[in-house]
C-alpha positions in Angstrom: 29.4 9.7 -3.3 30.8 12.9 -2.0 30.7 14.6 1.3 27.5 16.5 0.5 25.6 13.2 -0.1 26.6 11.9 3.4 25.9 15.3 5.1 22.4 15.3 3.5 21.9 11.7 4.6 23.0 12.5 8.2 20.6 15.5 8.3 17.7 13.5 6.9 18.1 10.7 9.5 18.7 13.2 12.3 15.5 15.1 11.5 13.4 12.0 11.3 14.8 10.6 14.5 14.3 13.9 16.2 10.6 14.0 15.4 10.0 10.4 16.4 12.1 10.5 19.6 10.8 13.9 20.8 7.2 12.9 19.9 7.6 9.7 21.9 8.9 11.6 24.9 6.0 14.1 24.7 3.5 11.2 24.4 5.0 9.8 27.6 4.0 13.0 29.4 7.5 14.6 29.6 8.0 18.4 29.3 8.7 20.0 25.9 12.2 21.0 27.1 13.1 17.5 28.3 11.6 15.9 25.1 13.6 18.1 22.8 16.8 17.6 24.8 16.4 13.8 24.7 15.4 14.0 21.0 18.5 16.1 20.1 20.9 13.8 22.0 19.6 10.5 20.7 18.9 11.8 17.2 22.6 12.8 16.9 23.7 9.4 18.2 21.3 7.6 15.9 22.3 9.6 12.8 26.0 9.3 13.5 25.8 5.5 13.9 23.6 5.0 10.9 25.7 7.2 8.7 29.0 5.7 9.8 27.7 2.2 9.1 26.4 3.2 5.7 29.8 4.8 4.8 31.6 1.7 6.0 29.4 -0.6 3.9 29.5 1.7 0.9 33.3 1.6 0.9 33.3 -2.2 1.1 30.9 -2.2 -1.9 27.9 -3.5 0.0 24.9 -1.6 -1.0 21.4 -1.9 0.4 19.3 -3.6 -2.3 16.0 -2.6 -0.5 16.9 1.1 -0.2 18.5 1.7 -3.6 19.4 5.1 -2.2 23.0 5.4 -3.4 23.8 6.6 -6.9 25.2 3.2 -7.8 21.9 1.4 -7.0 19.6 3.9 -8.8 18.4 2.7 -12.2 19.6 4.8 -15.1 17.1 7.4 -16.4 14.9 6.3 -19.3 15.0 8.0 -22.6 11.6 9.7 -22.9 12.1 10.7 -26.5 10.9 8.0 -28.9 
């Protein structure tokens, strides 16, 4: 898994966390500016921790059996020609 894989993974987690955290802040009645600031800050922290742990576990050879999101865990493509 190259750098591009981990950058995409970071950005995916970052975007998801940003939407959830900012949405929660807005639902609590905070201003849009405050909600986005909190969302950006905590999304960056969340994505960094998640990605760092996944890289660490991947290097140790421990893959998430539930996620099956790394190339090693994906099933091989089936031959559709019969």
